[in-house]
N, C-alpha and C positions, 0 to 999 in steps of 0.2 A: 504494500500500500504506500503510495506516494502522497505526501501532504503538500498542498498548495494553498496559498502562496508560501514562499520560503523565508520571508522577512517580516518581523513583527516588532512592535514596540515593547511588549511584555510577554514573556513565556512563563506560564504558571505550571508547576509540577505538583500534582496531587489535588484532589477535589474535596478536601476538608472544608468546613464552613468558613474558616478565616480566609483560605485561598479563594473560595467562591465569592465572598464579599469583595475582596480586593479586585478580582477579575471583573465583577459587575461594575465597581466604581471606575475602573480604568476604561472599560468599553463605553460607559455612559458619557464620558467626556471626549469620546471620539478616538481613543487609542486602539490600535490593533492588538488583539490578545489571542494567543494560542494556549489552550488549556489541555494538558496531557495527564493521563492516569494509567498506571500499569494494571489496575483492576478493571473488571468489566462492569463495575457499578460506581455510582457517585457516592461521595461522602467519606471514604476511608474510615477513620476511627469514629466519625460522626454518622455512620451509615446505619440503616435498619435492614436486617436480614429476615427473609422468610425462613421458617424452620427447615424446609427442604433445601434452601440455599445455604444455610449454615451447615447442614450435613455434607453438602458438596465441598464447602470450604474446608471442613475437617479432613477430607480425603485429598485435597489439592496439594501439590508440591510447591512449597514456597522457599525452596533452597536458594540462598542468595547467589546471584550470578557473579562470575569472575569479571566484573567491570568496575571502572573507577567509581561510579556512582552506585552505591548499594542500597537496596530497598529492604527495610526491616518490617515484616508484617506486624500489624497492630494487635492481632489476636494471639495471645500466648496461653499455654497450658489449657487448651480447649478440651473439655470433657463433655460428652453427650450420653445421657442415660434414659433409654426408653423404658419407663417403669411398667407401662402396660404390657409391653412385649415380654419383659422379664416375668411378670405375673402369669402370663399365658403359658410360658414354658414350664413354670413351677406347677401349674394346675395339670398340665398334660402329663407330667411325670408322676404326680402324687395321687391322682384320682383315677377311678375306673373309666374304661372307654365309653360306657353308656351314660356317664354323668353329663349334665347339661351345662355346667359352669364353664368348661373350656369353650364351648360353642358361643355362649353369651359374651365371654371375654374376647373371642375372635371377632364378633360383630362390633364390639366397642373399638377394638384395635383397627379394624377396617375403616370405621367412621373417622377415627382420629387421623389415619393416614391420608384420607381424602381432604382433611382440613389443614394439612401442613402448609400449603401455599397461602393460606389465609392468616397464618400466624406471623406477626412482625416483631422482631426482637431488636431493641436498641443496643448498640455497642456502648454508647455514652448517653444514658438517659439524662435529660435536662428539662427544666420547667421555665416558663417565661413569666416574669412579673406582669400583672395585668396592665400596668402603665410603666413598664421598665424599658431599658435600652433596646431590646430586641423588638418589642411592639412599636416603639417610636420609630425605629429604622424601617420596619415593614410598612408603616403608615406613610412616612415621609417619602419613601422611594416608590410606593405603589406595588411593592413585591407581595403585599398581602393578598392580591388577587389570585395568587397561585396556591393558597393555603387555607385550611380550615382548622379551627381550634375547638378544644373542649375544656370547660372549666374544671379545675381540681375541686373536689367536693369537701374534703375534710383532711385534718391532720391527726394521725394516730401515733401515740407514743406508748412505750412500754413503761408502766408505772406500777410499782408495788406488786410485781409478779403477774400482771395482766396487761393486755392491750386496751387502751382507753382512747376516747376521742378528746383531743386537747382543746381547751376553750380558746377560740380565736377572735371572738368579738364580745361585746357587752352582754348580749343575750346569752351566749354560751357560758360566759363566766358566772352569771347569776343562776343559771340552770344546772351548773356542774354539781354532781354528787360527790366529787373528789376534793372539793374545797370547803373549808369551814366558812362561816359567815364573816369572821374577821379577815380571813385570807382573801375573800372576794373583794372586800373594801380596800385592802392593801394592794391587791393586784390592779384594781381600777385606778387607784391613785398613782401607781408606778407607770402604767402604760399611758395614762393621760399626760404625765410629765414628759415622757419620751416623744409622744406624738405632737404636743403643742409647743414644745421648746424649740426655738430656732437655733441653728448651729452657730450663728454669729452672736448670739446673746451671751451675757455674762454667766447665766445659770449653766449654759452648756460648757463654756470654756473652763469653768471651775473643775470639770471632770477630766480635762486633758492632763495626762501624766499620772492618772490614778488607775487602779486596777478594777476589774469587773466586780470582784468580791466586795470591795468597799462600796460600790454603788448599791448592791443588794442590801448591805448592812445599813446604809443610810436610810433606805426606805423600809427597813425592818421586815424584809421578806423572809418567811420561814423556809426551812430546808425543802419542804414539799413544794413551795412556790418556785424556789430557785431551780429545782429539777424540771418543772414544767416550762419555765421561761427558757431555760437553756435548751430544752428538747424541741420546743416549737417555735420560739421567736428568735433566739440567738443560736443559730445552727453553726457550731464550730467543733473541731476536734481538739482544740487546745483547752487546757484546764482553766486558764485565767487570762483573758485577753484584756487590752486596755478598755477602760470604762467608756470612752467616747465612741469606740468601735462597736461596743455592745449597744449603746444608745442609737447609733446610726442604723444598725441592723434591725432593731425593733421598730424604729421610725419608718424605715423603708417597707417593712412587712405591713405595718398598720395602715400606711398611706394607700396601699394597693388592695386592702380588704374592701369588699362591697362593690367593686367595679363590675365584675362578672359573676358575683356570688359571694358566699360567706368566706371564701379563701382568696388569698392574693395571687394565686397562680392560675395559668392556663397552659395546656400542652397541645402540640400539633396532633391532629388525627392522623393515623397510620404511622406515627412515630417521629422521633427527632430527626430521622434521616430525610424527611421532607424539606427541612430548612435549607441545607446546601443545594438541593435540587431546585428550590424556588429561586435562589440567587443565580444558579447556573442558567435557568430559563431566561431570567432577566438579562443576563450577560449575552446570551445567544441572540436575543432580539436585537441587541445593538451591535452585532457583528462578530462576537467572539466565536472562535472555532474550537470545538470540543472533539477530542480523539481519545476514546477509552481503549483499554487493552493494548496500550502502547507504552512500553517502558522506555526510560531514558538511560543510555549507557554511560554518557559522559557529558560534563559541562566543559565548554570550550572557552579559552581565554586568549586574548591577543598578546603581543610581546610585552605590552605594558602591564599585563596582569589583570586587565578589565574583561568582564564577561562579553562574549561576542556571539554566543549561540549554544546549541545542544546537538548531540548526536543521538538519535533514537535507535531503538533495537533493530530496525531494518537497515541501519547504516546511513540513513539520510541525515544530512547536516542542515540545520535550520538556524537562521540568524535572529538575534534579538538584542535590544538595548538593555533591558533589565530582566532579572529572573527572580521569581518567588518560589521557594521550595518548601514542601511539606516537612514536618519534623520527623517523618518516618524514613527519611533518606539520610545517608551518611557518605561523606567524601572528604578527602584531604583538604579540599578548598573550603569546606563549610565549617562554621564554628558551632559545634554541638552545644545544646543546653546542658549545663552541668549542675546548676544550682536548682533546688526545689523540686527535683523529680521524685515522684511517688509511684510505688507499685500498688495497684488497686485490684482486689479480688472481687469478682462478680458471681452472683448466683441467680439464675432465672428458673422459676418453677411454674409449670402449667398445671392447674388444678381444676377440679369440678366444683369446689367449694371455696368461698371467700374466707379470708382470715378475719374479717369483721362479722362473721356469722354469729358469734356470741353477743355482739353488741345489738343484735336485733334491728339492724338497719335495713330498710326495704329496698333502697336503690340497688339496681343490678348493674347498670351501665356506667357507674361512676369511676372516678380516679381518686385514690387516697394516698397521701404522702405519709411515709412511715419513718420514725426516728427512734433509735434505741441507744440510750446512753451507755458508756463503757461500764462493764460489770453486771448489767441487767441479765444477760443471757450467757455469762461466762465469756463475753467478748472483751478483748483488751482495749479496742478503740470503738468509736461511734460507728454504728451500722445504720445506714439510711437507704431509702429507695422508695418505690411506689408499687401499689397494687392497681392493676388496670382491669376494668370490666370490658365486656364486649363492645360497648358504645365507643370506646377509644379506638377501635379497629386494630388493636394490637393482638389480643387473643381472638380466637374464632368464637363462633356462637356457642353458648352454654359452657364457656371456659372463663377462667380468671388467670391473670399472669402476675406473679410476684417477682420483682427485680430488686435485689438489695446488693449493697457493696460496702466495702470497708478497706482501709489502707493497711498495708503490712510493711515490715522492714524489707529494704531492697535485697539484703543478703540472706533473707530467710529461705529455708528449704521447704516450707510448708506449701501445700497445694491450695487452690481456691476452695475445693471441696472440704479440706480440713479446716479452713478459716471460717466458712459460712454454713457448712452442712448441718451442724447442730442448731444454728439459728433458724434456718428455713424449716427444719423438722419440727421445731417448737412452735413456729408461727402457723404452719399448716396442719400440725398434729398428724402428719402423714395420711390424712384422709382425702381420698379422691385425687391423689397425685397422679398425673399422667406422664410428665416428662420433666427431666432435670438437666440443666445446662450450667456448667462452671467454666469460667475463663478469667484471665487477668489482662490488664492493660497498663500502659504507662500514662500517668497524668501529672499535673503540675500543682504545687502548693499555691493556693490563691494569694497568699501574702507575699509571694516572690514575684516582683515585676521585672520584665525583660524588655529593654529598649531595643527596637529593631536596628540592626547595624548594617548599613549599606556598604558592605565590604566587597570590593571588586564588582559592584553593581548587582550583587546577589544578596537576597534576604531570605533567611530561614525562619519560619514561623514556629510557634510553641505548641506543645501538647495541650489538650483540654485541661482547664482548671478543675480541681477536685471540689466542686460545689454544685448547687442545683440550678445556677443561672448562666446566662450567656454574656454577662457583663465584660469579662476579661477578653473573650475572643473578639467582641465588637470593638473594644478599646484598642486591641492590637491591630485589627484591620484598618482602623482610622490612622494609626501611627505609621503603618506600612505605606498606606496610600499617600499620606502627607510627606513621607520621606522620598517617595518616587516623584511625586508631582506637587511640590509645595505651592500653596496659594490657590490650588484648584478646589472647587466645591466637591465635597464627599457625597457621592451617590444622590444627586438631586432627583426629584420626582420624575418618573416617566410619564409622558403624556398619555391620556386615554386614547385607545385605538380609534375612536370615532373623530378625535380632534386632529389626527395626523393627516397631512395632505401630501400625497406622493406626486411625482412629476406627471404620471399618467392621469391622475385625478385632475390636475390643473389643465391639461390639454382637453380632457373631457368637459371640464367646466367652461373653457373658452369656446369650444364648439357648440356647447349647449346654449351659451349666451348669444353666439352668432345666430343660431337657428331661432332663438326666441326673438331676437331683434328683427330678423327677416320676416317672421310671421307677423310681428307687430306692424311693420311697415306695410305688408300686404293688406292687413286689415284696415289700416288707415287709408290706403288707396281705394279699397272697395267702398269704404264709407264715404269718401270724397266723390267717387263716381256716382254712387246712389243719390247723394245730395244734388249733384249737377243734373242728373236725369229727372229728379223730382222737380227741380226749378224749371227745366225746359218744358216738361209736361204741363206744369202749372201755367206757364206763359201761353202755350198753344191753346189750352182750354179757355183762357181769358179772351184771346183774340177771336175764337169761334163764337163765344157768347156775345161779344160786341157786334160782330157782323150780323147775327140773327136779330139782335135788337134793331139794327139799322133797317133791315129788310121789313120787319114788322111795322116800323114807323112810316116808311114810304107807302105801303099798301093800304094803310088805314085799317081800322078795326072791322069795317063791313065789306071789305074787298072780297070778291069772289075768288074761289080757289083757282089756281092755274089749271088749264085743261090738260088731260092725260091722253097721250096718243095711244090708240089701240089699233093694232093691225087687224084688218078684216080678211075673211077667207075669200 
């Protein structure tokens, strides 16, 4: 396959969300963009796999090629466990041939196999604040036309040995059975202070330089309240963060509550992998060229050491002024991210029953955020994630999907199943479990900021931040774009399709105007001729009447009629 044209302003390698936003911003201002990805799908670490696609990925060969630019696959330690199939095998071994249980299990397994393509699994699950940076960007750029969202319905936290619904607004606080009357008043006083106090005020500034624990002590929060606040409002893995950061987190949370429901979050239908595809569609509309299943073997540099193009896997050389590279690539010319890298273990469980079944909640198609503080389920660090109902279009019909994750030490030898197996077994109680998936990824500590370095006209982006929002990747995309094209507007709004005027449309409009003008002139001529004819006929009729009157006057009133000539035989 030959790629044409061969010269571009920007060559982007990898289709993660940061790279797709940068490509969209560059193409929007008229720059020529070539976007390459070694995978056959969009999104890389931000993608959403179908279950059947994930099984194919498990069997694929991702052995690094012997080329200067190495691709490191983002899915590590992938483990798939078809629980239904294992149960069927056990039944067939232990029961008599005429028993009906293996036949019923076979029917369930066949139904599940048919639904595999309808199951979507996020590699990096994220949520959008209802009025946060991602929603603002989608609105301002008009990329929102490519997406649909669903509101997150509730926040579940593990509290005193059970999963409970965390109070997220005034009504839930006063209706909560897990808070005493005094605790409810203390809670409302505390969150009111966080919401109403401006960051520029003296009351806010007095907490700069102080620790989070001092803030809770000042407002006399009980240990029970502190656990709920840290699990639902201040979501962090650190034991004691600065007080002003805790206040900012609570303020952001509360400002987004009530916009699309009782929770401050929304999530894309069909999974987080829809977001990079939305920006890729936007970019393609403005001329970007996308080539999937096309690896890059080498970055090419001129004698001065500046980037001049790439060599793709087919051997073709392509020229470019700038290059933006995904964090999953490594080469001697790239500066790898060394600080703030985290190893994150993931567990995804498909079940027939929801983890909130004990809460007696009626909603079936909802999305629930889950947070488990360290030590609640023998977990060393915070475990968080989401449970998705069928309405989110992640699990298939009559299924639920639980996706949780936690950080582990980089040098640990434990597996994702060892890190999270006991957690998901406790949450699901192993009832109705259909399928289990375990894997690990590399992510970035959200507190570590990395400034894009345009070294040799090449910029390498960062891994996803380990949190539930898109704040860091959007900020990085803005920085990368402003580094490439300082002074240019970042991703201005795209015009509506009906407002766009193409050259063909202008020619059509001109010919239509000419035809309209010609028909108008013809009508005017017809009207003028009709008026002339009417005037002529009127004058002729007047002359005839005058002559008749003259004849009648000369003959007199009693004059005999003129003789009529009749021919005789």
